[in-house]
N, C-alpha and C positions, 0 to 999 in steps of 0.2 A: 621490469623497469617502474620505478614507481615514479608516477606521474606527477607527483609534486614536488620531486626533488631533482626533476629535468628541465633545465633552464630551456626557456624559449627564446632561443638566440634569433640574430635578425635574419639567416639563413633559414632558419627553421619557420620563422614566421611568414616569410615571403614565400616558400613553397607550400605551406599550409594554404595563404590566401590564393596562391595560382589554384591549387589545387579544388579548393571550395567555389572557385568561380568557373568551374567549367563542369560539365555533365558529360565527358566524352572517355572518361576511365584512361587516363593517358599514359604513355610508356615515362621510363626515367629519360629517355632522351628528349622528349617532347617538353616535360617538366624543365629541364636543364636549358632548352633555347628560349622558354619563356622568362626564367630567373635568371638568365645571363643578361637578358637587357636590363634589368635592374642592379645586378650584381655582377658586373664585368668580369671580375675577375676569379669567380667562382668555378670549380671543376667538377667535373661529371662525378667524380669520387667522391666528393663533399656532398652532392644531390643524393647518392644512393645513400652514403650514411644517415643522411638525415633524414633520408625517406624511413631507413631501419629503425632510426630513434623514434619518427613521429607516429611509426607502427605500435612499436613497442610500448608508446605511450597511450594508444589507444585512440590517437587523434584522427587516424586515416586507416583505410582498410588494404590490403595487399590482396590483387586478385592475380593468382597464378592458374591460369588454365592449361598447364602442362606443356605451354609453348616454350621457346627458348629466353622469352622475356615475360616479365610481370607488368601488369598495367596497376594503376594505384587510383583509389576513389577517397575522394575527401569527406564522403560521409561514412563515419565508424558504424553506425547503428547497423545491427544485422538486418540485410535486405536481399533478395535476389537478383540475379543477374541475367542477361539473356546475349549469347555472344554469336554473332552472325558468323557462320562457317564459310560464307563467300567473301564479305568484305572487311571482315575481322572487328568490326566495330562492337561495342560492349554497350548494352544498355539496362537500366534499372527497370525492374518489374515489381510494381507496387501490388502484392496480394498479400492479405493478413494470415499467412498460414505459421508463423514463427511460433507462437505459443500453442498453437494446436498439435503441432508435428511434436514437440517437445514434450507434450503432455501424452500424445499418443504413445513415444517411446516410453515414458515413465509407467503408464497404466497396463501396457502390455510386455513389458520385458521385465528382467529384474535389473536393467541397469537405470541410471539417472541422468536423464539428458539436461545439460544448462544451454546449450546452443547447439547448432547443425549448421551445414554447410550445403547448398543445393546449386547447382548452376544448370541452365537451360541453354541449347544450341539450337541452330537451324538456320532458316533464313529470315531476314530482317524485313520489314516491309518493302521497303526499295528494292531490294534483291528480289522479292518474290514478283514484283511488276516487271523488273528487266525479264525474269523467266519467261512471264506471259507474251513478251513483244518478240 
């Protein structure tokens, strides 16, 4: 989808603002509940359609961890995520490996990497503390 040819509707602007103002990597249902406060007649189907359009436009990132639902990230830049297996929260991890990993693939294989996706999982600090008590 061409970013310049897709209109930024009121619904898309609101969804994008809600996503960019949280770092919780919410589900579509969570986004729906927040957007509905501003646009009461919006449907969950409209939220899903617009999330897909925003992802195609490169405005957001869809995080699919193989579960029954996706989470969404208002930061479309390539970065890493950590998913806690106990509480199911998703966190951003700020480590500068993106370019290095792509270069390693390019230097050591016959492939040309433009990007990659890596997910970390385990226990978040809060769940680790609960484990110790």
